[in-house]
PDB file of N, CA, C and O in Angstrom:
ATOM      1  N   UNK A   1     -34.600 214.086 -46.044  1.00  0.00           N
ATOM      2  CA  UNK A   1     -33.961 213.378 -47.095  1.00  0.00           C
ATOM      3  C   UNK A   1     -32.582 213.625 -46.839  1.00  0.00           C
ATOM      4  O   UNK A   1     -32.198 214.753 -46.528  1.00  0.00           O
ATOM      5  N   UNK A   2     -31.721 212.544 -46.957  1.00  0.00           N
ATOM      6  CA  UNK A   2     -30.171 212.589 -46.912  1.00  0.00           C
ATOM      7  C   UNK A   2     -29.752 212.285 -48.193  1.00  0.00           C
ATOM      8  O   UNK A   2     -30.371 211.344 -48.689  1.00  0.00           O
ATOM      9  N   UNK A   3     -28.829 212.821 -48.940  1.00  0.00           N
ATOM     10  CA  UNK A   3     -28.089 212.698 -50.119  1.00  0.00           C
ATOM     11  C   UNK A   3     -26.569 212.456 -49.803  1.00  0.00           C
ATOM     12  O   UNK A   3     -25.942 213.068 -48.938  1.00  0.00           O
ATOM     13  N   UNK A   4     -26.080 211.508 -50.598  1.00  0.00           N
ATOM     14  CA  UNK A   4     -24.622 210.972 -50.706  1.00  0.00           C
ATOM     15  C   UNK A   4     -24.199 210.786 -52.164  1.00  0.00           C
ATOM     16  O   UNK A   4     -24.990 210.614 -53.091  1.00  0.00           O
ATOM     17  N   UNK A   5     -22.841 210.840 -52.271  1.00  0.00           N
ATOM     18  CA  UNK A   5     -22.100 210.621 -53.463  1.00  0.00           C
ATOM     19  C   UNK A   5     -21.096 209.389 -52.944  1.00  0.00           C
ATOM     20  O   UNK A   5     -20.260 209.337 -52.042  1.00  0.00           O
ATOM     21  N   UNK A   6     -21.544 208.465 -53.888  1.00  0.00           N
ATOM     22  CA  UNK A   6     -20.629 207.186 -53.801  1.00  0.00           C
ATOM     23  C   UNK A   6     -19.621 206.912 -54.733  1.00  0.00           C
ATOM     24  O   UNK A   6     -19.916 206.320 -55.771  1.00  0.00           O
ATOM     25  N   UNK A   7     -18.447 207.270 -54.499  1.00  0.00           N
ATOM     26  CA  UNK A   7     -17.264 206.900 -55.808  1.00  0.00           C
ATOM     27  C   UNK A   7     -17.037 205.470 -55.618  1.00  0.00           C
ATOM     28  O   UNK A   7     -16.767 204.937 -54.541  1.00  0.00           O
ATOM     29  N   UNK A   8     -17.202 204.739 -57.043  1.00  0.00           N
ATOM     30  CA  UNK A   8     -16.844 203.303 -57.248  1.00  0.00           C
ATOM     31  C   UNK A   8     -15.666 202.901 -57.951  1.00  0.00           C
ATOM     32  O   UNK A   8     -15.340 203.319 -59.061  1.00  0.00           O
ATOM     33  N   UNK A   9     -15.028 202.052 -57.239  1.00  0.00           N
ATOM     34  CA  UNK A   9     -13.688 201.829 -58.184  1.00  0.00           C
ATOM     35  C   UNK A   9     -13.994 200.196 -58.615  1.00  0.00           C
ATOM     36  O   UNK A   9     -14.108 199.269 -57.813  1.00  0.00           O
ATOM     37  N   UNK A  10     -14.089 200.111 -60.028  1.00  0.00           N
ATOM     38  CA  UNK A  10     -14.308 198.670 -60.735  1.00  0.00           C
ATOM     39  C   UNK A  10     -13.840 198.726 -61.945  1.00  0.00           C
ATOM     40  O   UNK A  10     -14.042 199.698 -62.673  1.00  0.00           O
ATOM     41  N   UNK A  11     -13.013 197.464 -62.375  1.00  0.00           N
ATOM     42  CA  UNK A  11     -12.607 197.347 -63.794  1.00  0.00           C
ATOM     43  C   UNK A  11     -13.915 196.950 -64.781  1.00  0.00           C
ATOM     44  O   UNK A  11     -13.839 196.834 -66.004  1.00  0.00           O
ATOM     45  N   UNK A  12     -14.907 196.802 -64.121  1.00  0.00           N
ATOM     46  CA  UNK A  12     -16.137 196.353 -65.127  1.00  0.00           C
ATOM     47  C   UNK A  12     -16.517 197.613 -65.998  1.00  0.00           C
ATOM     48  O   UNK A  12     -16.618 198.708 -65.445  1.00  0.00           O
ATOM     49  N   UNK A  13     -16.688 197.499 -67.097  1.00  0.00           N
ATOM     50  CA  UNK A  13     -16.949 198.853 -68.081  1.00  0.00           C
ATOM     51  C   UNK A  13     -18.411 199.277 -67.816  1.00  0.00           C
ATOM     52  O   UNK A  13     -18.783 200.444 -67.942  1.00  0.00           O
ATOM     53  N   UNK A  14     -19.235 198.241 -67.434  1.00  0.00           N
ATOM     54  CA  UNK A  14     -20.842 198.564 -67.185  1.00  0.00           C
ATOM     55  C   UNK A  14     -21.177 198.855 -65.742  1.00  0.00           C
ATOM     56  O   UNK A  14     -22.364 198.719 -65.446  1.00  0.00           O
ATOM     57  N   UNK A  15     -20.455 199.180 -64.921  1.00  0.00           N
ATOM     58  CA  UNK A  15     -20.488 199.267 -63.476  1.00  0.00           C
ATOM     59  C   UNK A  15     -21.716 200.409 -63.404  1.00  0.00           C
ATOM     60  O   UNK A  15     -22.714 200.045 -62.783  1.00  0.00           O
ATOM     61  N   UNK A  16     -21.731 201.507 -63.875  1.00  0.00           N
ATOM     62  CA  UNK A  16     -22.480 202.587 -63.722  1.00  0.00           C
ATOM     63  C   UNK A  16     -24.181 202.145 -64.106  1.00  0.00           C
ATOM     64  O   UNK A  16     -25.207 202.640 -63.637  1.00  0.00           O
ATOM     65  N   UNK A  17     -24.049 201.168 -65.006  1.00  0.00           N
ATOM     66  CA  UNK A  17     -25.497 200.582 -65.373  1.00  0.00           C
ATOM     67  C   UNK A  17     -25.900 199.698 -64.311  1.00  0.00           C
ATOM     68  O   UNK A  17     -27.104 199.658 -64.062  1.00  0.00           O
ATOM     69  N   UNK A  18     -25.023 198.900 -63.564  1.00  0.00           N
ATOM     70  CA  UNK A  18     -25.361 197.985 -62.609  1.00  0.00           C
ATOM     71  C   UNK A  18     -25.925 198.888 -61.351  1.00  0.00           C
ATOM     72  O   UNK A  18     -26.952 198.673 -60.707  1.00  0.00           O
ATOM     73  N   UNK A  19     -24.965 199.971 -61.174  1.00  0.00           N
ATOM     74  CA  UNK A  19     -25.338 200.718 -59.838  1.00  0.00           C
ATOM     75  C   UNK A  19     -26.865 201.222 -59.907  1.00  0.00           C
ATOM     76  O   UNK A  19     -27.495 201.348 -58.857  1.00  0.00           O
ATOM     77  N   UNK A  20     -27.536 201.549 -61.321  1.00  0.00           N
ATOM     78  CA  UNK A  20     -28.851 202.231 -61.308  1.00  0.00           C
ATOM     79  C   UNK A  20     -29.900 201.078 -60.893  1.00  0.00           C
ATOM     80  O   UNK A  20     -31.080 201.391 -60.739  1.00  0.00           O
ATOM     81  N   UNK A  21     -29.513 199.864 -60.726  1.00  0.00           N
ATOM     82  CA  UNK A  21     -30.350 198.642 -60.283  1.00  0.00           C
ATOM     83  C   UNK A  21     -30.610 198.910 -58.820  1.00  0.00           C
ATOM     84  O   UNK A  21     -31.660 198.510 -58.317  1.00  0.00           O
ATOM     85  N   UNK A  22     -29.711 199.567 -58.110  1.00  0.00           N
ATOM     86  CA  UNK A  22     -29.963 199.668 -56.529  1.00  0.00           C
ATOM     87  C   UNK A  22     -30.932 200.764 -56.433  1.00  0.00           C
ATOM     88  O   UNK A  22     -30.818 201.857 -56.989  1.00  0.00           O
ATOM     89  N   UNK A  23     -31.914 200.373 -55.666  1.00  0.00           N
ATOM     90  CA  UNK A  23     -33.301 201.221 -55.394  1.00  0.00           C
ATOM     91  C   UNK A  23     -32.865 202.820 -54.980  1.00  0.00           C
ATOM     92  O   UNK A  23     -33.403 203.801 -55.495  1.00  0.00           O
ATOM     93  N   UNK A  24     -31.860 202.888 -54.020  1.00  0.00           N
ATOM     94  CA  UNK A  24     -31.555 204.329 -53.572  1.00  0.00           C
ATOM     95  C   UNK A  24     -30.789 205.126 -54.226  1.00  0.00           C
ATOM     96  O   UNK A  24     -30.502 206.266 -53.861  1.00  0.00           O
ATOM     97  N   UNK A  25     -30.356 204.504 -55.377  1.00  0.00           N
ATOM     98  CA  UNK A  25     -29.435 205.270 -56.344  1.00  0.00           C
ATOM     99  C   UNK A  25     -30.316 205.966 -57.395  1.00  0.00           C
ATOM    100  O   UNK A  25     -30.813 205.276 -58.284  1.00  0.00           O
ATOM    101  N   UNK A  26     -30.534 207.256 -57.349  1.00  0.00           N
ATOM    102  CA  UNK A  26     -31.223 208.022 -58.317  1.00  0.00           C
ATOM    103  C   UNK A  26     -30.483 208.363 -59.586  1.00  0.00           C
ATOM    104  O   UNK A  26     -31.222 208.673 -60.520  1.00  0.00           O
ATOM    105  N   UNK A  27     -29.211 208.374 -59.821  1.00  0.00           N
ATOM    106  CA  UNK A  27     -28.361 208.568 -60.867  1.00  0.00           C
ATOM    107  C   UNK A  27     -27.037 208.014 -60.692  1.00  0.00           C
ATOM    108  O   UNK A  27     -26.463 208.034 -59.603  1.00  0.00           O
ATOM    109  N   UNK A  28     -26.526 207.501 -61.782  1.00  0.00           N
ATOM    110  CA  UNK A  28     -24.865 206.915 -61.809  1.00  0.00           C
ATOM    111  C   UNK A  28     -24.348 207.059 -63.100  1.00  0.00           C
ATOM    112  O   UNK A  28     -25.049 206.789 -64.075  1.00  0.00           O
ATOM    113  N   UNK A  29     -23.033 207.511 -63.228  1.00  0.00           N
ATOM    114  CA  UNK A  29     -22.421 207.676 -64.403  1.00  0.00           C
ATOM    115  C   UNK A  29     -21.073 207.235 -64.281  1.00  0.00           C
ATOM    116  O   UNK A  29     -20.581 207.218 -63.153  1.00  0.00           O
ATOM    117  N   UNK A  30     -20.288 206.817 -65.422  1.00  0.00           N
ATOM    118  CA  UNK A  30     -18.911 206.604 -65.455  1.00  0.00           C
ATOM    119  C   UNK A  30     -18.001 207.859 -65.465  1.00  0.00           C
ATOM    120  O   UNK A  30     -18.240 208.841 -66.169  1.00  0.00           O
ATOM    121  N   UNK A  31     -16.965 207.755 -64.651  1.00  0.00           N
ATOM    122  CA  UNK A  31     -15.870 208.876 -64.617  1.00  0.00           C
ATOM    123  C   UNK A  31     -14.627 208.706 -64.983  1.00  0.00           C
ATOM    124  O   UNK A  31     -14.223 207.548 -65.082  1.00  0.00           O
ATOM    125  N   UNK A  32     -13.759 209.776 -65.259  1.00  0.00           N
ATOM    126  CA  UNK A  32     -12.440 209.166 -65.531  1.00  0.00           C
ATOM    127  C   UNK A  32     -11.729 209.651 -64.224  1.00  0.00           C
ATOM    128  O   UNK A  32     -12.249 210.515 -63.518  1.00  0.00           O
ATOM    129  N   UNK A  33     -10.471 209.047 -63.906  1.00  0.00           N
ATOM    130  CA  UNK A  33      -9.636 209.321 -62.803  1.00  0.00           C
ATOM    131  C   UNK A  33      -9.523 208.302 -61.980  1.00  0.00           C
ATOM    132  O   UNK A  33      -9.547 207.201 -62.530  1.00  0.00           O
ATOM    133  N   UNK A  34      -9.378 208.323 -60.545  1.00  0.00           N
ATOM    134  CA  UNK A  34      -8.763 207.234 -59.525  1.00  0.00           C
ATOM    135  C   UNK A  34     -10.207 206.240 -59.374  1.00  0.00           C
ATOM    136  O   UNK A  34     -10.109 205.052 -59.068  1.00  0.00           O
ATOM    137  N   UNK A  35     -11.394 206.830 -59.604  1.00  0.00           N
ATOM    138  CA  UNK A  35     -12.688 206.062 -59.416  1.00  0.00           C
ATOM    139  C   UNK A  35     -13.053 205.829 -61.053  1.00  0.00           C
ATOM    140  O   UNK A  35     -12.488 206.408 -61.980  1.00  0.00           O
ATOM    141  N   UNK A  36     -14.170 204.808 -61.177  1.00  0.00           N
ATOM    142  CA  UNK A  36     -14.637 204.651 -62.338  1.00  0.00           C
ATOM    143  C   UNK A  36     -16.169 204.884 -62.802  1.00  0.00           C
ATOM    144  O   UNK A  36     -16.637 204.834 -63.939  1.00  0.00           O
ATOM    145  N   UNK A  37     -16.879 205.185 -61.422  1.00  0.00           N
ATOM    146  CA  UNK A  37     -18.092 205.483 -61.398  1.00  0.00           C
ATOM    147  C   UNK A  37     -18.693 206.217 -60.164  1.00  0.00           C
ATOM    148  O   UNK A  37     -18.324 206.011 -59.008  1.00  0.00           O
ATOM    149  N   UNK A  38     -19.625 207.067 -60.526  1.00  0.00           N
ATOM    150  CA  UNK A  38     -20.285 207.852 -59.197  1.00  0.00           C
ATOM    151  C   UNK A  38     -21.741 207.387 -59.250  1.00  0.00           C
ATOM    152  O   UNK A  38     -22.371 207.315 -60.305  1.00  0.00           O
ATOM    153  N   UNK A  39     -22.254 207.066 -58.010  1.00  0.00           N
ATOM    154  CA  UNK A  39     -23.441 206.823 -57.549  1.00  0.00           C
ATOM    155  C   UNK A  39     -24.085 207.927 -56.698  1.00  0.00           C
ATOM    156  O   UNK A  39     -23.493 208.248 -55.668  1.00  0.00           O
ATOM    157  N   UNK A  40     -25.375 208.616 -57.056  1.00  0.00           N
ATOM    158  CA  UNK A  40     -25.977 209.370 -56.129  1.00  0.00           C
ATOM    159  C   UNK A  40     -27.100 208.883 -55.729  1.00  0.00           C
ATOM    160  O   UNK A  40     -27.987 208.354 -56.400  1.00  0.00           O
ATOM    161  N   UNK A  41     -27.026 209.123 -54.320  1.00  0.00           N
ATOM    162  CA  UNK A  41     -27.862 208.382 -53.351  1.00  0.00           C
ATOM    163  C   UNK A  41     -28.748 209.323 -52.792  1.00  0.00           C
ATOM    164  O   UNK A  41     -28.270 210.385 -52.393  1.00  0.00           O
ATOM    165  N   UNK A  42     -30.292 209.059 -52.670  1.00  0.00           N
ATOM    166  CA  UNK A  42     -31.284 209.788 -51.558  1.00  0.00           C
ATOM    167  C   UNK A  42     -31.811 208.931 -50.659  1.00  0.00           C
ATOM    168  O   UNK A  42     -32.458 208.020 -51.175  1.00  0.00           O
ATOM    169  N   UNK A  43     -31.752 208.928 -49.613  1.00  0.00           N
ATOM    170  CA  UNK A  43     -32.407 207.998 -48.456  1.00  0.00           C
ATOM    171  C   UNK A  43     -33.029 208.820 -47.544  1.00  0.00           C
ATOM    172  O   UNK A  43     -32.686 210.002 -47.495  1.00  0.00           O
ATOM    173  N   UNK A  44     -33.947 208.365 -46.761  1.00  0.00           N
ATOM    174  CA  UNK A  44     -34.882 209.132 -45.780  1.00  0.00           C
ATOM    175  C   UNK A  44     -33.921 209.408 -44.522  1.00  0.00           C
ATOM    176  O   UNK A  44     -33.786 210.521 -44.013  1.00  0.00           O
ATOM    177  N   UNK A  45     -33.313 208.311 -44.118  1.00  0.00           N
ATOM    178  CA  UNK A  45     -32.242 208.620 -42.915  1.00  0.00           C
ATOM    179  C   UNK A  45     -31.038 208.078 -42.821  1.00  0.00           C
ATOM    180  O   UNK A  45     -30.843 206.895 -43.102  1.00  0.00           O
ATOM    181  N   UNK A  46     -29.937 209.034 -42.343  1.00  0.00           N
ATOM    182  CA  UNK A  46     -28.472 208.964 -42.447  1.00  0.00           C
ATOM    183  C   UNK A  46     -28.208 207.467 -42.343  1.00  0.00           C
ATOM    184  O   UNK A  46     -27.373 206.990 -43.111  1.00  0.00           O
ATOM    185  N   UNK A  47     -28.906 206.584 -41.371  1.00  0.00           N
ATOM    186  CA  UNK A  47     -28.620 205.150 -41.034  1.00  0.00           C
ATOM    187  C   UNK A  47     -28.637 204.348 -42.435  1.00  0.00           C
ATOM    188  O   UNK A  47     -27.844 203.419 -42.590  1.00  0.00           O
ATOM    189  N   UNK A  48     -29.494 204.691 -43.398  1.00  0.00           N
ATOM    190  CA  UNK A  48     -29.750 203.918 -44.548  1.00  0.00           C
ATOM    191  C   UNK A  48     -28.415 203.944 -45.650  1.00  0.00           C
ATOM    192  O   UNK A  48     -28.312 203.195 -46.621  1.00  0.00           O
ATOM    193  N   UNK A  49     -27.630 204.783 -45.326  1.00  0.00           N
ATOM    194  CA  UNK A  49     -26.546 204.999 -46.248  1.00  0.00           C
ATOM    195  C   UNK A  49     -25.643 203.861 -46.145  1.00  0.00           C
ATOM    196  O   UNK A  49     -25.152 203.348 -47.150  1.00  0.00           O
ATOM    197  N   UNK A  50     -25.407 203.448 -44.961  1.00  0.00           N
ATOM    198  CA  UNK A  50     -24.601 202.090 -44.626  1.00  0.00           C
ATOM    199  C   UNK A  50     -25.336 200.856 -45.551  1.00  0.00           C
ATOM    200  O   UNK A  50     -24.693 200.118 -46.298  1.00  0.00           O
ATOM    201  N   UNK A  51     -26.564 200.795 -45.383  1.00  0.00           N
ATOM    202  CA  UNK A  51     -26.982 199.790 -46.211  1.00  0.00           C
ATOM    203  C   UNK A  51     -27.015 199.590 -47.560  1.00  0.00           C
ATOM    204  O   UNK A  51     -27.007 198.508 -48.148  1.00  0.00           O
ATOM    205  N   UNK A  52     -27.061 200.960 -48.133  1.00  0.00           N
ATOM    206  CA  UNK A  52     -26.857 201.173 -49.598  1.00  0.00           C
ATOM    207  C   UNK A  52     -25.597 200.895 -49.955  1.00  0.00           C
ATOM    208  O   UNK A  52     -25.386 200.242 -50.977  1.00  0.00           O
ATOM    209  N   UNK A  53     -24.720 201.287 -49.274  1.00  0.00           N
ATOM    210  CA  UNK A  53     -23.214 201.389 -49.665  1.00  0.00           C
ATOM    211  C   UNK A  53     -22.795 199.770 -49.661  1.00  0.00           C
ATOM    212  O   UNK A  53     -22.159 199.272 -50.590  1.00  0.00           O
ATOM    213  N   UNK A  54     -23.216 199.053 -48.549  1.00  0.00           N
ATOM    214  CA  UNK A  54     -22.990 197.752 -48.459  1.00  0.00           C
ATOM    215  C   UNK A  54     -23.724 196.906 -49.644  1.00  0.00           C
ATOM    216  O   UNK A  54     -23.173 195.893 -50.075  1.00  0.00           O
ATOM    217  N   UNK A  55     -24.757 197.266 -50.070  1.00  0.00           N
ATOM    218  CA  UNK A  55     -25.452 196.630 -51.466  1.00  0.00           C
ATOM    219  C   UNK A  55     -24.524 197.046 -52.462  1.00  0.00           C
ATOM    220  O   UNK A  55     -24.328 196.201 -53.335  1.00  0.00           O
ATOM    221  N   UNK A  56     -23.855 198.191 -52.578  1.00  0.00           N
ATOM    222  CA  UNK A  56     -23.000 198.475 -53.638  1.00  0.00           C
ATOM    223  C   UNK A  56     -21.829 197.614 -53.662  1.00  0.00           C
ATOM    224  O   UNK A  56     -21.467 196.996 -54.664  1.00  0.00           O
ATOM    225  N   UNK A  57     -21.229 197.589 -52.495  1.00  0.00           N
ATOM    226  CA  UNK A  57     -20.047 196.706 -52.357  1.00  0.00           C
ATOM    227  C   UNK A  57     -20.068 195.158 -52.579  1.00  0.00           C
ATOM    228  O   UNK A  57     -19.083 194.428 -52.694  1.00  0.00           O
ATOM    229  N   UNK A  58     -21.473 194.783 -52.617  1.00  0.00           N
ATOM    230  CA  UNK A  58     -21.777 193.329 -52.980  1.00  0.00           C
ATOM    231  C   UNK A  58     -21.731 193.096 -54.370  1.00  0.00           C
ATOM    232  O   UNK A  58     -21.655 191.925 -54.740  1.00  0.00           O
ATOM    233  N   UNK A  59     -21.768 194.112 -55.309  1.00  0.00           N
ATOM    234  CA  UNK A  59     -22.035 193.876 -56.577  1.00  0.00           C
ATOM    235  C   UNK A  59     -20.581 193.376 -57.385  1.00  0.00           C
ATOM    236  O   UNK A  59     -19.487 193.932 -57.288  1.00  0.00           O
ATOM    237  N   UNK A  60     -20.883 192.271 -58.131  1.00  0.00           N
ATOM    238  CA  UNK A  60     -19.856 191.837 -58.798  1.00  0.00           C
ATOM    239  C   UNK A  60     -18.841 192.927 -59.384  1.00  0.00           C
ATOM    240  O   UNK A  60     -19.174 193.873 -60.098  1.00  0.00           O
ATOM    241  N   UNK A  61     -17.616 192.644 -58.982  1.00  0.00           N
ATOM    242  CA  UNK A  61     -16.685 193.748 -59.842  1.00  0.00           C
ATOM    243  C   UNK A  61     -16.294 194.989 -59.062  1.00  0.00           C
ATOM    244  O   UNK A  61     -15.369 195.673 -59.502  1.00  0.00           O
ATOM    245  N   UNK A  62     -16.902 195.335 -57.966  1.00  0.00           N
ATOM    246  CA  UNK A  62     -16.877 196.523 -57.155  1.00  0.00           C
ATOM    247  C   UNK A  62     -15.596 196.381 -56.222  1.00  0.00           C
ATOM    248  O   UNK A  62     -15.707 195.734 -55.181  1.00  0.00           O
ATOM    249  N   UNK A  63     -14.459 196.930 -56.543  1.00  0.00           N
ATOM    250  CA  UNK A  63     -13.322 196.736 -55.700  1.00  0.00           C
ATOM    251  C   UNK A  63     -13.279 197.674 -54.331  1.00  0.00           C
ATOM    252  O   UNK A  63     -12.774 197.259 -53.288  1.00  0.00           O
ATOM    253  N   UNK A  64     -13.826 198.885 -54.457  1.00  0.00           N
ATOM    254  CA  UNK A  64     -13.719 199.487 -53.188  1.00  0.00           C
ATOM    255  C   UNK A  64     -14.745 200.840 -53.580  1.00  0.00           C
ATOM    256  O   UNK A  64     -15.087 201.204 -54.705  1.00  0.00           O
ATOM    257  N   UNK A  65     -15.070 201.384 -52.372  1.00  0.00           N
ATOM    258  CA  UNK A  65     -15.953 202.520 -52.551  1.00  0.00           C
ATOM    259  C   UNK A  65     -15.466 203.652 -51.673  1.00  0.00           C
ATOM    260  O   UNK A  65     -14.655 203.483 -50.762  1.00  0.00           O
ATOM    261  N   UNK A  66     -16.071 204.960 -52.036  1.00  0.00           N
ATOM    262  CA  UNK A  66     -15.921 205.946 -50.852  1.00  0.00           C
ATOM    263  C   UNK A  66     -17.235 206.886 -50.948  1.00  0.00           C
ATOM    264  O   UNK A  66     -17.806 207.285 -51.962  1.00  0.00           O
ATOM    265  N   UNK A  67     -17.500 207.086 -49.779  1.00  0.00           N
ATOM    266  CA  UNK A  67     -18.841 207.743 -49.505  1.00  0.00           C
ATOM    267  C   UNK A  67     -18.651 209.180 -49.110  1.00  0.00           C
ATOM    268  O   UNK A  67     -17.819 209.436 -48.239  1.00  0.00           O
ATOM    269  N   UNK A  68     -19.361 210.161 -49.682  1.00  0.00           N
ATOM    270  CA  UNK A  68     -19.489 211.527 -49.025  1.00  0.00           C
ATOM    271  C   UNK A  68     -20.777 211.951 -48.816  1.00  0.00           C
ATOM    272  O   UNK A  68     -21.571 211.869 -49.753  1.00  0.00           O
ATOM    273  N   UNK A  69     -21.137 212.402 -47.728  1.00  0.00           N
ATOM    274  CA  UNK A  69     -22.552 212.578 -47.387  1.00  0.00           C
ATOM    275  C   UNK A  69     -22.721 214.114 -47.411  1.00  0.00           C
ATOM    276  O   UNK A  69     -21.860 214.847 -46.925  1.00  0.00           O
ATOM    277  N   UNK A  70     -23.959 214.632 -48.042  1.00  0.00           N
ATOM    278  CA  UNK A  70     -24.113 216.016 -48.005  1.00  0.00           C
ATOM    279  C   UNK A  70     -24.382 216.500 -46.737  1.00  0.00           C
ATOM    280  O   UNK A  70     -25.226 215.984 -46.005  1.00  0.00           O
ATOM    281  N   UNK A  71     -23.600 217.625 -46.386  1.00  0.00           N
ATOM    282  CA  UNK A  71     -23.932 218.328 -45.108  1.00  0.00           C
ATOM    283  C   UNK A  71     -24.688 219.647 -45.388  1.00  0.00           C
ATOM    284  O   UNK A  71     -24.438 220.380 -46.345  1.00  0.00           O
ATOM    285  N   UNK A  72     -25.649 219.877 -44.443  1.00  0.00           N
ATOM    286  CA  UNK A  72     -26.571 220.954 -44.617  1.00  0.00           C
ATOM    287  C   UNK A  72     -26.393 221.581 -43.279  1.00  0.00           C
ATOM    288  O   UNK A  72     -27.030 222.591 -42.981  1.00  0.00           O
TER     289      UNK A  72
END
C-alpha cells in the first residue's frame, strides 16, 4: 500500500465533502492556511497516485493541488 497526502486549494466551502467521493480517498477535511482541504489517499501502487490527483483536479472548483507521498 502507498499512502499520500494531497493539499487542495479551492474557494468552494464544501470541497472536503466532494473529495470524499473519490474512491481512493479514505479521509478528507477542511484546513486553515494556504490550502483549503486535505485528502488522505491509499492506493496499491505508486503509479495510481497520479490518476487520483488528476481526478481531484477535475473536481469543479479545485484551483491547485500539492501531493506528498509517504516515504518508508
